[in-house]
N, C-alpha and C positions, 0 to 999 in steps of 0.2 A: 505493499499499500505504500503511496508517494502520500508527500508532508508538507506543511506550508503553514506560513503562519496564519495568513489571514487570504481566508477562499471569498473573491470577487467574482457575481458570478452578474455578467451584463457588461458587453463593451462599449457601452456607450461613452458620453463625456463626463459622465460620475464616476463610472467601472473602469474607465482608465487616468483620468486625473487621483480616485484613489491609488489604484497603483503608485503612478507618477511619485504622491506625495509619500507613501507609505515608504516607496525604495530611498527617496535621497534623505529618510530619517535609518535606516536600515533594515527596517521590517520587510519580510521576504511576503510576497503572493503571488501567488494563481489567477488569472483571469479567463473563466466560464463565457464564448458566446456561440449562440447554439446560431444565429447566422452566421455569412460569410463572409469576409473582412471586407471584400467589392462594398455588396449591399451594406454593411453598418456603415464605411466610407460615403457611401453615394445616398446616405439617407436626408434628405431637405426640409431643415428645420427653421427653429429659431435663429434669427439675426443679430439682438440688441441685449449687450452687457452691460452691466452694471460695474460699476469701478470697479466695485471691492471683489467683485468677477475676474474682471482682468487684474489687480493686485495679485489676486490666487493662482492666475493663469502665469504670471511672470514668475510669484514667487518658485511654480515648480519649475520653471529654467521655459517654456513652453513658449515664451509671449512674445519673439522675437519679431516674428511672421504679423503677428500681432499687431505688437503696434507700427509697423512700416505701414500697415497697409488700412489698418480699420479707419473707419469714417466718425470722427468722433460729432457729436451730436449736441448742440448747448442749451438745446429745447427741440421743441415737437408742436404743430397744429394741429388745431381740432377744428372742422367745419359745421354751420350749421345755418339754419336759415337765409342761403343764399350767401354766406361771408364765412372767414376763418379770422381766427385768433392765434397768438403764440403764446404757450408756454414755457417762458424762458427761464430754462433749467439754472441754469450759471448766474443767475444773476436774483431766483428767489432762494438757490441753497448753494453756489458757488460751488457745485459739481455737472457731470455730465455723463450720458452715456457710447457707447461706444459701436456703432455697427462693424459687425467682422460675423461670418456664419459660422453655425456651427456645425457643419458639412466642414469647416476648415480648422473650426476648435479641431475636430475628428480626426481630422489627417494631422495637427500638430502631435496632437496626442499617441496617435499609435505611430510615428514615424518615431518619436521620441523613446518610445518605447520597443521596438524592435532595435531600435540602436544600443538601446544599451541588456540587450537579452531578454526583457520579461518574457516568463511565461504565460503565454496569450495563450490561449487554444480556441480558435474560430470552429466554427462547426461542430460544435458539442451539444449530441445530441440527449432525449431521455434525461435530463438531467433533475436530480432529488436531491433534499436536504434531509439528513438523519439527525436526528439526539441534537440539533437547535438548542432545546428547554434544557442540557445538562450540561455538565464540564467537557463534552470532549465530543464534538459537532464531527458530521464527514460530511462530503458532497459525492454523489455519482454522478456519472451519465459514460456515456457508449462517446467512444472518437476510435475513424479509423478501422471498422470493423470490429472491434474489441471494447469492453466494458474495463470504467477505470471508477479507482475509489482515492477521494482524496482527505485524509485525516487534515484538520486543523483546529485551531484555536477562536477563530472568530470566521462568520458567513456575512458580508458585508451583499446584500441584495439590491443591486442595481441594474435591475430585468426590466424594467417595469411594469404600466398596470396591470399584464399581460403577463406578465411571471408568473415564474415557478414558488419565488421568496414568501410574497406574502400568503398565496394559499396554504403555504407548508405551515402556518402560526392556525393553532387552532382557533376557532370561528369564536369559543368562550373567553379568548385570552386580549383579544380585540374588539373594539367597534370603528363604524366606519360610518361617513358621512358625504352624502352627494346630494348633488344637485343638477340635473339633465336639462341642458339649456332647450327649445321647442325651433333652431336653426341651427346651423353650420357655418365655415365659412369658408366658401370656391377660392381657388387661390392660381395665382398663374405667375412662373416665373418666366422672365422673356429680358435675351439681351437687349434693352435699350435701355438711353440714359433715364434716370427717375424725373418725374414728377417734378420735384423741389429737394432741396441741400438738405430735407428734413424730413421725419417723419407724418402725413395726414389723417388723421384719422376722422370721418365726417359720420355724421347725422345726418341722413335723410328719411323722408316720409316713405320713397321707397326701399330701405334699407339699410343697412352699417354700409360703408366702404371704409377702405383700408390703403393709402396709398407708401409703400416701401422701398425696400432695396438693399439687395448686398455688395454692390461696387459706385461704382458713378460711369458701369456699362452694364450695370444687370440692376435688372429692378422686378420687386418680387410684388404684385396686387392682389388684394384681395375683397367678396361684396359676403356682402348675408343672403344665406340660402337656404332653403326649406333640405330639411331632414333626408329626403327621399327623392332629391332632387336629381338629376338624372345626368351623368358627366357627362356622358356621349352628346347630348344633347347644348353643351354648350360651346360648341365652334366661339373661336376665337376672335367674330367680329362681332357676335352676338355679347362676349363678356368685357369687347372694348365697348360696343355702345353704350350696355350698365351702367358698366364704372362711372362712365365719362356721366351717367343722366347724373349719379349719387355725386357727385363730387360741383363744389362751389365752379361757379362758369370760369374763371381766370385758371382754377386749378385743372380743371378739364380740358382749357384750349391748351397748357402745356403737355399733356399726356402725350408720348410715344407709342406709337405701335408696330408690331410685332412680331413674329410667330413665335410663340407659346416655345419653350422647351421642358415645363410641368406643367403639370396640370392637376386635381384633388381637391376632396371635399373633406374638409375637416371638423369632427361633431364636436361644439363645446360643452365642457363640464367642471363641477368641480365635485372633485373626489380628494378627503381626508383621512388615514387612518389614524387608531392613537390604544396602544401608543406604538411607538414605531424604533418601537427590542421586544425581542421576545428571546430572553435565554442569553444567547450569546449571538443570536439573528439579530440585524438590523436591515431597516429599511431605509433604502436613501433614493430620492429623485422620483420620477413616477411610480414605481415603485409604492413608494406614502402617497405622492399626493398629485393630482391635479388640477390643472386652475387655464383657465380660460383666457388666449393667449392676448388677449383685448392690453393688457398690462405689460407682456411681454418678461414674465414673471417666473414658468417653466424650465429653465437651462440655470437662473441665475438661483433658482430656491434650492436646485439641486447643486450646486455650485459651493453653497450655502452648509448645505446638510456634510459634504466631503468636508469643507471649511474645519465643524465641529468634531464627526468623526474621527480625521485623519490625528485631530490633535489629542484627541482620548485616547487613541490606540500607541499611540508613542509615548504619551504617558503612563500609560499603566507598561509597558515591554521596558522603558526606562526604573523604572521605581517599582511594579505593582501596585499602584494603583488603581485603584477603580473610580474613583469619584467624577471622573468625567464621561467617563461610561454609562455610570450609574445618570446622569444629569445629561444624555444624549435625546432621550426623547424628546423631555418636557425641554429644554433647551431649542432644540426646532421647531417645535409646535410652537410657542412665540412666533417667530418670526414665520414662522408657516401660516396662522393664522392672519395674520396683517397681510400680510401678499395674499391672500383669499379676498379678503374682506376689501382689498383695493381691485383687485380682479375683476366680483361680481360687479363692485358700482362702476367702474368707467364698462364695462358693457351695458349694465343698468342705464345707463345717458346716451348713450350708442348706436342700442341695437334697436330693431322695432318687436315688441313685443306682440302689439293684435294691429288690430286693426281703428282702436278707439283713439279717436281725435283726442280727449279730452289728457291720455298720456302720455302723446307727442307733445305735449302745449306745456306740460308737468318738463318732461324733459328740454325742451325748448326755454321754460323758465329759466332752471338751475345751470345750462351753459349759458346765458345771458346773466346771470347773476357769476358764476363766474371770473368772466370776463372783469368785471369792476370791484373784484377783491381781493387786494395782495392775501390776506387768510389763509385765503380758500383757493388760491391760485399754491399759494406754499405749501399749503398741506397735501396739493398733487405733483408738488415738482417733489415734493419728500419722497413721497412712494415710489415715483417713475428713477426717478436715479438709486434708490436705493438706500433701506432703511439703516441705520451704523448697527455692527456687531458691539455683541458683549466682549469686552475687553479677553485676551485670549491667556488661558494657564498656563500655558507649556513651557514649560522651560528649555528656552536653547542655550 
């Protein structure tokens, strides 16, 4: 039977980043991923990074390309009633966000881990966690036509919402909280310049729209759609026409169209499981929580989980103390629920929930209030750039 200190299930950004940070502190890990390396590296996901996430990636020694290629945004815009107003993140908080695609983060992490000789096992099938509630957990999986067993001290479940780690926890040992939104986001990726140099979130009577980007030459656009929407029915022409209808005229005129290179529909949900720990199994990122993408918090919350967990594990291996391990769930959940609240709120004022004109007028009134309230805008900006972290207790 093979052995490692930390078995990490899932080779998305959270699993790879955890492995990288543990490696820096001399803690051994093995990363198991059921998908191929090509699939993982090619997944299209989020692209807005809080400064805390950027700092953690730099600390993990994978920030060189990020710092040279990112787009730094000092603000973002909200469109409603035919006009736009800008939220000045820099002026209100002194902070900013960075646009750098999750695909690029994953690529940087994989390349760094491979160069360091990390134990990354892609296409690991039939993964199961045994003995997580006891002192000697293990992970079983099949790979290369053989069944393997990996003994470990701890298991980090970084395998997403549909992964095996959360399913390995007895139902009576956790509680789930969920809200399913009655719509999704239809998004396209296109190699065209973005409509603006910062993101634009648009409230419209036909539904929400978002103008985003991955670089100065690659744009990401979204429109709110029904959950049962037929993706095949959305030609590029139909998408661009609908997007422009939902944007203020000046923004719509600035949209440059082109053939899509990716098109997909993502449902929206809020989901949190408590606690994030069962014995020696820790849930990290999407395995523990999902937020609507409106507030750009998904990847950033996963990175925040990793920050807390790696510090706790390093402290344990240095000193044998378990205080930080015991605090992991409660410390993460405080941040998670604040992000869930912000993402829910931002979704609630920008999306169409019904045909009720009264509800739409309330949204417009709240957005109008924001434009004239420095206090309200500061609250929005503080949440968008990322709330502060608790002081780390790991002794360097």
